[in-house]
All heavy atoms as an XYZ file, in Angstrom:
731
protein
N     123.963    104.302     88.192
C     122.841    104.868     88.918
C     122.062    103.716     89.558
O     121.833    102.676     88.994
C     121.981    105.652     87.928
C     120.874    106.378     88.557
S     120.047    107.380     87.292
C     118.937    108.228     88.309
N     121.637    103.949     90.778
C     120.966    102.898     91.530
C     119.539    102.628     91.082
O     119.000    101.564     91.311
C     121.016    103.185     93.026
C     119.996    104.206     93.472
C     118.816    103.801     94.071
C     120.226    105.573     93.363
C     117.889    104.699     94.496
C     119.279    106.480     93.804
C     118.135    106.065     94.371
O     117.213    106.967     94.809
N     118.888    103.607     90.451
C     117.476    103.446     90.079
C     117.327    103.781     88.591
O     117.113    104.913     88.205
C     116.603    104.388     90.916
C     115.097    104.245     90.760
C     114.662    102.865     91.171
C     114.379    105.254     91.598
N     117.450    102.762     87.762
C     117.291    102.960     86.323
C     115.896    102.551     85.884
O     115.058    102.126     86.712
C     118.375    102.217     85.544
C     118.373    100.720     85.855
O     117.612    100.293     86.739
O     119.130     99.992     85.172
N     115.631    102.653     84.597
C     114.305    102.384     84.071
C     113.880    100.940     84.296
O     112.734    100.634     84.615
C     114.247    102.732     82.574
C     112.871    102.677     81.978
C     111.933    103.680     82.559
O     112.330    104.771     82.945
N     110.663    103.358     82.651
N     114.815     99.995     84.133
C     114.470     98.587     84.324
C     114.052     98.298     85.765
O     113.136     97.527     86.009
C     115.667     97.714     83.931
C     115.895     97.616     82.462
C     116.631     96.323     82.137
C     116.830     96.167     80.674
N     115.658     95.690     80.004
N     114.759     98.899     86.732
C     114.435     98.689     88.132
C     113.066     99.265     88.461
O     112.275     98.655     89.178
C     115.521     99.333     89.030
C     115.317     99.048     90.500
C     115.421     97.561     90.776
C     115.200     97.302     92.246
N     115.166     95.845     92.546
N     112.737    100.437     87.893
C     111.438    101.036     88.116
C     110.343    100.134     87.550
O     109.322     99.894     88.189
C     111.339    102.409     87.443
C     112.015    103.494     88.201
C     111.750    104.834     87.507
C     112.469    105.954     88.181
N     112.188    107.240     87.505
N     110.552     99.633     86.311
C     109.557     98.746     85.707
C     109.370     97.478     86.560
O     108.252     96.966     86.671
C     109.957     98.404     84.300
C     109.811     99.519     83.313
C     110.251     99.183     81.924
O     110.662     98.026     81.684
O     110.200    100.079     81.033
N     110.458     96.965     87.118
C     110.351     95.778     87.963
C     109.521     96.084     89.209
O     108.643     95.277     89.587
C     111.768     95.342     88.356
C     111.817     94.158     89.305
C     113.225     93.858     89.771
O     114.174     94.105     88.994
O     113.378     93.435     90.918
N     109.780     97.213     89.848
C     109.028     97.606     91.040
C     107.552     97.804     90.701
O     106.653     97.320     91.398
C     109.627     98.866     91.688
C     110.998     98.527     92.281
C     108.695     99.433     92.763
C     111.780     99.745     92.743
N     107.289     98.532     89.623
C     105.899     98.803     89.204
C     105.196     97.507     88.795
O     104.009     97.336     89.078
C     105.839     99.804     88.081
C     106.306    101.190     88.485
C     106.958    101.990     87.563
C     106.099    101.677     89.753
C     107.387    103.270     87.918
C     106.533    102.939     90.135
C     107.173    103.738     89.186
N     105.893     96.601     88.156
C     105.283     95.335     87.769
C     104.947     94.456     88.963
O     103.955     93.747     88.964
N     105.813     94.520     89.987
C     105.591     93.663     91.150
C     104.486     94.194     92.056
O     103.683     93.428     92.582
C     106.901     93.554     91.951
C     106.842     92.604     93.128
C     108.187     92.463     93.788
O     109.174     93.089     93.407
N     108.265     91.620     94.788
N     104.439     95.517     92.270
C     103.492     96.083     93.232
C     102.320     96.822     92.574
O     101.294     97.033     93.229
C     104.212     97.036     94.190
C     105.248     96.323     95.013
C     106.583     96.402     94.741
C     104.825     95.525     96.089
C     107.525     95.729     95.519
C     105.763     94.851     96.854
C     107.115     94.945     96.566
O     108.020     94.290     97.301
N     102.453     97.196     91.304
C     101.364     97.907     90.632
C     100.529     96.939     89.819
O     100.643     95.719     89.922
N      99.701     97.506     88.956
C      98.854     96.675     88.122
C      99.583     96.200     86.865
O      99.249     95.142     86.338
C      97.611     97.477     87.700
C      96.726     97.820     88.889
C      95.581     98.717     88.488
C      94.692     99.106     89.651
N      95.349     99.952     90.620
N     100.584     96.979     86.413
C     101.400     96.587     85.234
C     102.741     97.283     85.328
O     102.996     98.041     86.278
C     100.690     97.008     83.949
O     100.657     98.392     83.844
N     103.623     97.033     84.357
C     104.930     97.656     84.367
C     104.875     99.139     84.196
O     105.794     99.862     84.575
C     105.819     97.044     83.269
C     106.246     95.614     83.619
O     105.990     95.158     84.707
N     106.854     94.974     82.674
N     103.819     99.637     83.560
C     103.706    101.083     83.317
C     102.741    101.766     84.307
O     102.404    102.919     84.092
C     103.258    101.329     81.887
O     101.974    100.741     81.678
N     102.351    101.082     85.343
C     101.424    101.633     86.350
C     102.238    102.467     87.353
O     102.641    101.969     88.390
C     100.653    100.527     87.067
C      99.755    101.061     88.144
O      99.290    102.203     88.015
O      99.482    100.323     89.100
N     102.408    103.756     87.029
C     103.211    104.603     87.902
C     102.370    105.415     88.853
O     102.910    106.070     89.733
C     104.064    105.579     87.067
O     103.197    106.371     86.267
C     105.010    104.826     86.160
N     101.057    105.402     88.688
C     100.199    106.286     89.453
C      99.531    105.685     90.656
O      99.092    106.426     91.546
N      99.458    104.381     90.754
C      98.739    103.800     91.877
C      99.523    103.996     93.178
O     100.741    104.126     93.179
C      98.527    102.273     91.676
O      99.720    101.597     91.745
N      98.796    104.072     94.259
C      99.437    104.340     95.558
C     100.432    103.242     95.929
O     101.514    103.501     96.464
C      98.372    104.478     96.630
N     100.072    101.990     95.615
C     100.942    100.874     95.972
C     102.288    100.958     95.235
O     103.338    100.730     95.834
C     100.294     99.527     95.623
C      99.119     99.168     96.489
C      97.811     99.651     95.909
O      97.816    100.511     95.019
O      96.761     99.132     96.363
N     102.273    101.284     93.959
C     103.531    101.358     93.200
C     104.379    102.519     93.676
O     105.577    102.412     93.764
C     103.247    101.450     91.702
O     102.486    102.576     91.403
N     103.732    103.632     94.001
C     104.485    104.775     94.525
C     105.081    104.477     95.883
O     106.235    104.834     96.149
C     103.592    106.012     94.597
C     103.238    106.572     93.257
C     102.399    107.826     93.357
O     102.532    108.586     94.301
N     101.540    108.044     92.373
N     104.349    103.816     96.754
C     104.853    103.459     98.073
C     106.035    102.506     97.931
O     107.049    102.655     98.641
C     103.734    102.818     98.916
C     102.696    103.882     99.312
C     104.281    102.153    100.180
C     101.417    103.338     99.906
N     105.935    101.561     97.015
C     107.044    100.629     96.811
C     108.279    101.335     96.294
O     109.418    101.062     96.731
C     106.626     99.527     95.828
N     108.108    102.276     95.369
C     109.239    103.016     94.834
C     109.876    103.891     95.926
O     111.091    103.925     96.070
C     108.773    103.897     93.674
C     109.890    104.735     92.997
C     110.901    103.786     92.350
C     109.275    105.656     91.958
N     109.042    104.563     96.707
C     109.569    105.349     97.807
C     110.326    104.484     98.812
O     111.358    104.878     99.334
C     108.446    106.114     98.521
C     107.886    107.280     97.743
C     106.632    107.767     98.072
C     108.557    107.842     96.700
C     106.094    108.843     97.375
C     108.049    108.906     95.999
C     106.797    109.419     96.346
N     109.814    103.306     99.082
C     110.480    102.393    100.040
C     111.848    101.989     99.513
O     112.807    101.896    100.294
C     109.625    101.155    100.285
O     108.442    101.528    100.920
N     111.934    101.711     98.204
C     113.238    101.361     97.613
C     114.200    102.523     97.753
O     115.363    102.324     98.142
C     113.052    100.983     96.157
C     114.323    100.584     95.437
C     114.882     99.352     95.634
C     114.995    101.490     94.629
C     116.068     98.991     95.033
C     116.175    101.149     93.998
C     116.708     99.919     94.192
O     117.892     99.577     93.581
N     113.760    103.730     97.443
C     114.602    104.920     97.541
C     115.007    105.178     98.983
O     116.138    105.562     99.263
C     113.912    106.109     96.929
C     113.749    106.025     95.431
C     112.973    107.178     94.854
N     113.625    108.424     95.079
C     113.033    109.605     94.936
N     111.782    109.680     94.575
N     113.710    110.705     95.152
N     114.087    104.972     99.923
C     114.373    105.192    101.332
C     115.462    104.236    101.818
O     116.385    104.627    102.534
C     113.084    105.055    102.182
C     112.202    106.285    101.962
C     113.397    104.871    103.660
C     110.814    106.150    102.541
N     115.381    102.968    101.422
C     116.393    102.024    101.857
C     117.749    102.371    101.264
O     118.776    102.217    101.914
C     115.989    100.587    101.444
O     115.946    100.456    100.061
N     117.777    102.844    100.012
C     119.037    103.246     99.416
C     119.643    104.456    100.153
O     120.839    104.481    100.437
C     118.818    103.579     97.929
C     120.108    103.957     97.244
N     120.634    105.207     97.317
C     120.953    103.264     96.478
C     121.771    105.274     96.653
N     121.962    104.118     96.107
N     118.820    105.460    100.418
C     119.326    106.642    101.115
C     119.769    106.339    102.552
O     120.718    106.933    103.053
C     118.269    107.752    101.124
C     117.989    108.401     99.752
C     116.890    109.452     99.895
C     119.224    109.000     99.153
N     119.081    105.381    103.174
C     119.463    105.011    104.523
C     120.856    104.386    104.528
O     121.680    104.696    105.398
C     118.438    104.005    105.094
O     117.155    104.621    105.085
C     118.778    103.603    106.523
N     121.122    103.522    103.564
C     122.451    102.935    103.456
C     123.506    103.999    103.182
O     124.617    103.932    103.724
C     122.485    101.858    102.370
C     121.661    100.644    102.705
C     122.125     99.975    103.994
O     123.334     99.805    104.225
O     121.227     99.636    104.816
N     123.195    104.979    102.328
C     124.128    106.038    102.042
C     124.427    106.851    103.311
O     125.591    107.202    103.559
C     123.524    106.964    100.976
C     124.302    108.214    100.748
N     125.469    108.232    100.003
C     124.110    109.492    101.166
C     125.952    109.470     99.989
N     125.146    110.248    100.692
N     123.394    107.117    104.107
C     123.604    107.942    105.316
C     124.368    107.161    106.408
O     124.991    107.796    107.261
C     122.274    108.439    105.860
C     121.677    109.623    105.070
C     120.314    109.972    105.566
C     122.615    110.843    105.142
N     124.316    105.871    106.376
C     125.110    105.111    107.349
C     126.606    105.332    107.082
O     127.384    105.376    108.036
C     124.783    103.614    107.243
C     123.449    103.278    107.836
C     123.155    101.793    107.746
C     121.789    101.449    108.295
N     121.461    100.049    108.111
N     126.976    105.486    105.832
C     128.390    105.709    105.496
C     128.762    107.187    105.523
O     129.913    107.539    105.724
C     128.690    105.127    104.126
N     127.777    108.066    105.287
C     128.030    109.513    105.186
C     127.117    110.235    106.133
O     126.157    110.906    105.705
C     127.794    109.979    103.764
C     128.592    109.223    102.756
O     129.788    109.413    102.640
N     127.928    108.324    102.033
N     127.398    110.180    107.418
C     126.460    110.687    108.415
C     126.330    112.207    108.415
O     125.380    112.724    108.968
C     126.812    110.167    109.795
C     128.140    110.633    110.317
C     128.430    110.002    111.672
N     129.689    110.489    112.205
C     129.819    111.607    112.902
N     128.757    112.326    113.178
N     130.996    111.997    113.355
N     127.267    112.919    107.837
C     127.176    114.391    107.816
C     126.574    114.959    106.518
O     126.603    116.151    106.300
C     128.554    114.995    108.060
C     129.085    114.750    109.449
C     130.348    115.531    109.695
C     130.776    115.350    111.137
N     131.975    116.155    111.434
N     126.017    114.115    105.721
C     125.388    114.542    104.484
C     123.956    115.010    104.802
O     122.980    114.287    104.684
C     125.356    113.379    103.479
C     124.900    113.808    102.114
O     124.510    114.987    101.951
O     124.923    112.980    101.197
N     123.857    116.268    105.179
C     122.578    116.802    105.659
C     121.557    116.989    104.593
O     120.353    116.895    104.824
C     122.841    118.117    106.409
C     123.764    117.987    107.578
C     125.010    118.593    107.575
C     123.417    117.162    108.663
C     125.873    118.424    108.654
C     124.289    116.994    109.734
C     125.515    117.633    109.722
O     126.378    117.437    110.762
N     122.007    117.226    103.362
C     121.071    117.372    102.234
C     120.344    116.070    101.963
O     119.124    116.039    101.774
C     121.814    117.851    100.985
O     122.562    119.011    101.296
C     120.857    118.124     99.859
N     121.091    114.990    101.985
C     120.476    113.675    101.792
C     119.580    113.313    102.961
O     118.524    112.697    102.778
C     121.581    112.597    101.576
O     122.370    112.998    100.480
C     120.961    111.236    101.326
N     119.970    113.707    104.161
C     119.133    113.423    105.331
C     117.792    114.130    105.207
O     116.747    113.591    105.540
C     119.839    113.843    106.606
N     117.795    115.379    104.711
C     116.572    116.089    104.523
C     115.724    115.445    103.441
O     114.486    115.330    103.584
C     116.856    117.554    104.144
C     115.613    118.380    103.992
C     115.921    119.859    103.905
N     114.724    120.640    103.953
C     113.976    120.967    102.915
N     114.296    120.538    101.715
N     112.873    121.683    103.053
N     116.359    115.020    102.359
C     115.626    114.308    101.299
C     114.997    113.050    101.813
O     113.855    112.710    101.443
C     116.564    114.002    100.123
O     117.079    115.185     99.582
N     115.714    112.349    102.668
C     115.190    111.102    103.259
C     113.939    111.401    104.089
O     112.947    110.710    104.017
C     116.256    110.400    104.090
C     115.825    109.156    104.846
C     115.395    108.071    103.878
C     116.962    108.692    105.731
N     114.012    112.462    104.906
C     112.879    112.833    105.752
C     111.677    113.197    104.885
O     110.542    112.813    105.225
C     113.271    114.034    106.619
O     114.412    113.709    107.382
C     112.138    114.413    107.575
N     111.876    113.904    103.785
C     110.759    114.272    102.893
C     110.156    113.018    102.254
O     108.945    112.913    102.127
C     111.265    115.232    101.826
C     111.558    116.627    102.372
C     112.103    117.529    101.303
C     111.025    117.945    100.390
N     111.442    119.011     99.432
N     110.995    112.062    101.846
C     110.500    110.839    101.264
C     109.662    110.050    102.232
O     108.632    109.470    101.855
C     111.658    109.972    100.768
C     112.098    110.143     99.336
C     113.274    109.229     99.025
C     110.994    109.875     98.372
N     110.131    109.954    103.475
C     109.399    109.211    104.492
C     108.031    109.866    104.699
O     107.002    109.190    104.848
C     110.199    109.153    105.820
C     109.347    108.596    106.957
C     111.420    108.262    105.616
N     107.984    111.201    104.686
C     106.717    111.916    104.841
C     105.769    111.647    103.667
O     104.566    111.489    103.862
N     106.309    111.619    102.456
C     105.469    111.342    101.279
C     104.907    109.935    101.347
O     103.726    109.703    101.052
C     106.275    111.502    100.021
C     106.586    112.909     99.604
C     107.342    112.914     98.299
C     107.695    114.298     97.863
N     108.394    114.291     96.550
N     105.740    108.975    101.753
C     105.272    107.574    101.869
C     104.212    107.492    102.957
O     103.205    106.823    102.796
C     106.441    106.654    102.154
C     106.012    105.183    102.218
C     107.146    104.267    102.455
N     107.643    104.371    103.817
C     108.657    103.643    104.303
N     109.289    102.800    103.537
N     109.060    103.807    105.535
N     104.422    108.167    104.064
C     103.462    108.171    105.166
C     102.110    108.729    104.696
O     101.055    108.227    105.053
C     104.018    108.980    106.334
C     103.133    109.053    107.539
C     103.145    107.772    108.304
N     101.916    107.043    108.043
C     101.714    105.757    108.271
N     102.656    104.999    108.778
N     100.608    105.185    107.976
N     102.150    109.807    103.911
C     100.906    110.417    103.406
C     100.173    109.439    102.498
O      98.943    109.324    102.595
C     101.224    111.709    102.661
N     100.880    108.746    101.641
C     100.221    107.758    100.795
C      99.654    106.604    101.598
O      98.569    106.081    101.303
C     101.203    107.228     99.741
C     101.472    108.163     98.563
C     102.628    107.649     97.719
C     100.251    108.338     97.727
N     100.391    106.172    102.609
C      99.867    105.091    103.470
C      98.625    105.550    104.224
O      97.675    104.765    104.385
C     100.970    104.623    104.448
C     102.080    103.760    103.810
C     103.212    103.601    104.798
C     101.533    102.407    103.397
N      98.646    106.786    104.698
C      97.446    107.323    105.386
C      96.267    107.378    104.430
O      95.115    107.077    104.823
C      97.720    108.713    105.929
C      98.598    108.669    107.155
O      98.777    107.629    107.783
N      99.204    109.805    107.470
N      96.507    107.747    103.177
C      95.433    107.785    102.173
C      94.848    106.378    101.991
O      93.629    106.203    101.964
C      95.983    108.292    100.841
C      95.035    108.110     99.701
C      93.962    108.974     99.495
C      95.178    107.054     98.805
C      93.056    108.802     98.450
C      94.310    106.863     97.783
C      93.242    107.719     97.600
O      92.385    107.511     96.584
N      95.726    105.382    101.785
C      95.241    104.014    101.616
C      94.472    103.528    102.836
O      93.466    102.843    102.697
C      96.392    103.059    101.304
C      96.796    102.876     99.883
C      97.890    101.852     99.753
C      95.626    102.508     99.009
N      94.975    103.835    103.996
C      94.332    103.416    105.255
C      92.932    103.982    105.362
O      91.991    103.282    105.748
C      95.167    103.865    106.448
C      94.658    103.379    107.764
C      94.952    102.090    108.194
C      93.872    104.158    108.591
C      94.497    101.618    109.404
C      93.390    103.699    109.815
C      93.726    102.415    110.206
O      93.256    101.948    111.412
N      92.749    105.233    104.939
C      91.451    105.882    105.049
C      90.483    105.421    103.928
O      89.279    105.371    104.189
C      91.613    107.383    104.939
N      90.975    105.061    102.754
C      90.095    104.776    101.647
C      89.908    103.292    101.359
O      88.846    102.895    100.875
C      90.576    105.483    100.383
C      90.349    106.954    100.449
N      91.238    107.850    101.027
C      89.322    107.717    100.004
C      90.770    109.051    100.932
N      89.602    109.006    100.333
N      90.955    102.496    101.570
C      90.840    101.058    101.263
C      91.775    100.275    102.181
O      92.946    100.094    101.890
C      91.185    100.791     99.789
C      90.779     99.402     99.356
O      90.430     98.604    100.213
O      90.826     99.168     98.134
N      91.244     99.851    103.309
C      92.063     99.211    104.346
C      92.697     97.908    103.874
O      93.810     97.562    104.290
C      91.244     99.007    105.645
C      92.134     98.597    106.842
C      90.163     97.988    105.448
C      92.932     99.749    107.377
N      92.026     97.182    102.974
C      92.599     95.916    102.477
C      93.848     96.169    101.622
O      94.817     95.424    101.736
C      91.547     95.142    101.695
C      90.404     94.638    102.546
C      90.856     93.800    103.725
O      91.777     92.983    103.549
O      90.317     93.981    104.821
N      93.801     97.177    100.755
C      94.970     97.517     99.970
C      96.098     97.965    100.860
O      97.269     97.639    100.654
C      94.656     98.614     98.956
C      93.835     98.098     97.793
C      93.346     99.215     96.873
N      94.402    100.076     96.380
C      94.183    101.280     95.823
N      92.947    101.739     95.744
N      95.177    102.005     95.398
N      95.786     98.729    101.917
C      96.782     99.157    102.903
C      97.465     97.999    103.558
O      98.679     97.906    103.637
C      96.114    100.075    103.939
C      97.001    100.396    105.143
C      97.928    101.428    105.043
C      96.901     99.698    106.310
C      98.737    101.721    106.126
C      97.693     99.986    107.398
C      98.600    101.013    107.301
O      99.409    101.297    108.374
N      96.667     97.071    104.048
C      97.227     95.869    104.729
C      98.065     95.034    103.795
O      99.115     94.506    104.182
C      96.112     95.034    105.297
C      95.450     95.676    106.497
C      94.339     94.860    107.070
N      93.719     95.503    108.209
C      92.437     95.369    108.534
N      91.630     94.613    107.827
N      91.960     96.028    109.576
N      97.653     94.939    102.527
C      98.379     94.118    101.549
C      99.757     94.744    101.263
O     100.779     94.028    101.236
C      97.595     93.981    100.268
N      99.826     96.068    101.059
C     101.110     96.681    100.735
C     102.028     96.703    101.941
O     103.244     96.511    101.815
C     100.912     98.094    100.108
C     102.233     98.580     99.490
C     100.424     99.095    101.112
C     102.668     97.861     98.277
N     101.490     96.919    103.135
C     102.316     96.894    104.350
C     102.918     95.514    104.563
O     104.093     95.368    104.896
C     101.490     97.354    105.569
C     102.214     97.015    106.863
C     101.203     98.816    105.491
N     102.112     94.466    104.309
C     102.627     93.103    104.477
C     103.643     92.776    103.397
O     104.690     92.151    103.670
C     101.458     92.126    104.428
C     101.870     90.711    104.698
C     100.647     89.791    104.735
C     101.103     88.378    105.071
N      99.986     87.471    105.142
N     103.390     93.177    102.164
C     104.314     92.890    101.063
C     105.659     93.566    101.220
O     106.696     92.964    100.928
C     103.669     93.287     99.736
N     105.668     94.771    101.731
C     106.917     95.508    101.891
C     107.541     95.310    103.287
O     108.705     95.676    103.470
C     106.693     97.025    101.671
C     106.291     97.418    100.283
C     105.966     98.900    100.219
C     107.436     97.121     99.291
N     106.782     94.731    104.219
C     107.336     94.483    105.550
C     107.575     95.786    106.299
O     108.614     95.939    106.952
N     106.609     96.705    106.244
C     106.814     98.017    106.866
C     106.492     98.017    108.371
O     107.002     98.869    109.095
C     105.952     99.065    106.192
C     106.286     99.331    104.715
C     105.324    100.366    104.124
C     107.721     99.815    104.586
N     105.681     97.103    108.832
C     105.349     97.044    110.255
C     105.951     95.774    110.865
O     106.176     94.792    110.210
C     103.839     97.024    110.431
C     103.117     98.184    109.822
C     103.314     99.426    110.676
N     102.738    100.583    110.034
C     103.421    101.417    109.245
N     104.659    101.213    108.957
N     102.806    102.448    108.712
N     106.129     95.857    112.171
C     106.726     94.685    112.849
C     105.657     93.878    113.552
O     104.639     94.264    113.865
C     107.734     95.160    113.898
C     108.894     95.794    113.238
C     109.882     96.277    114.223
N     110.857     97.042    113.467
C     111.919     97.612    113.993
N     112.137     97.501    115.261
N     112.716     98.269    113.258
């Protein structure tokens, strides 16, 4: 499995407040970004997998909603997570 407990703890430890910080917007955005990159690679090899394509679209929407929340409530946290994940060019 591509996303096991150790990988989640690593992502939460790097972008959240601690290894068990699963609720902060930054940690959720980082987790969604990891899952989005994995699904993108899957769809490059399996372009007719429409169920995965729909799941990818939903994940991108969830990440966008969290980014919009951060942008509206705390612009510094928004800028920090965007820079850390390299989401903008």
